Structures are given as structure tokens and as C-alpha cells.
N, C-alpha and C positions, 0 to 999 in steps of 0.2 A: 440185684433188682430185689423188692419188698413186695409179698401174701401180703396182702387186707383184707379180713374177711371183717363184713357186718352184715346185717339182717338189713330186708329190703319190707315194704308190703307185698304180695306176690302180686297182682293189678297191677304196680308198677314195674315191679321183671316182669311179666308178658308181656304189658306194653313193651317196653324198653329191647326185649327181644324181637317182637314182632320190628317195628322199627327198624332194627340195624341188625338186623339178619344178614346176613353175610357177611360182617363187618368182622375185624379186629374190636371184641367189645373192651379187650386190654386198653387199647389204647384208647378210643373214647373217655372209656373212663377217666385214665388217667388224662387224657385233652380235659373235661371236665371238672377235674382236680387245680387244675394249673388253674382257669380259671376264675374256681373259683376265688383257692389265694390272690390272685391278681383285685381283685373283688373288694375277698374283705380289708385290704391292705386300700384299696382305697378309699371307701367307708370310712377305712380309721383315717385318714389324713380327712378325708370332707369335716368329718368331724373335729377333728383340728383345730382346721381351718374358721368354721364353724365359732368353736371355743374362745379364739383369738378374736374373732371380731367381733363377737357378742361382750371379752372382758371391756376391747377399744370404747364401745359406741359411750361406756359414759364418760371419758376423755377427751369425745373430741366434741372443737366448738358446736353451738348452737347457733341456729340461725333464721328467723321467721322468716316467716313468707313475706311479708311487704318489703324484708332484703332482698329475696332472692328475688323477686318482683322487678325490685328497681337495679340490678347489677340486670336482670335479662335487657330490658328497658333501655338500657344507658346506649350510649352509641347510636339508638336506630332514632333514622325518620320520622 
């Protein structure tokens, strides 16, 4: 098990201590850190997906509004 030492603003520390009084603060911090790591991974995945989709945008075929309208109306009574 590792020990982590970092500085936080006093108001955040006081609010945290009030909010989580009588609870295992180490477990709460550990859970928050795990969630932060997972969120960072998801954000990286979203950015990569956006990059891929944006790169492919120029390669996809273009379709005019008239062509889209014609396909939608095709086969309708």
C-alpha cells in the first residue's frame, strides 16, 4: 500500500471532512482516484474516436439533399 501526500485548499479539506465525517476517508479518496483514472481513459477513447471519425469525414461519399429526398420518397405511395 502506498502513501500519497498532496496539497489541497483548506476549504476543500474542511468540506470533505464535514461531508465524510465518521467514514473511511482513505477508502473514499481511493474510490475517487479510481473513478478519475477510468474517466481519463474514457475521455482518451472519446478523443480517439472523434479523431478517427473526423479523419474519415473527407473520404465518405457526398450526397445532395435532392438525392436524400429521392431515396426517402422512393417506394412511398
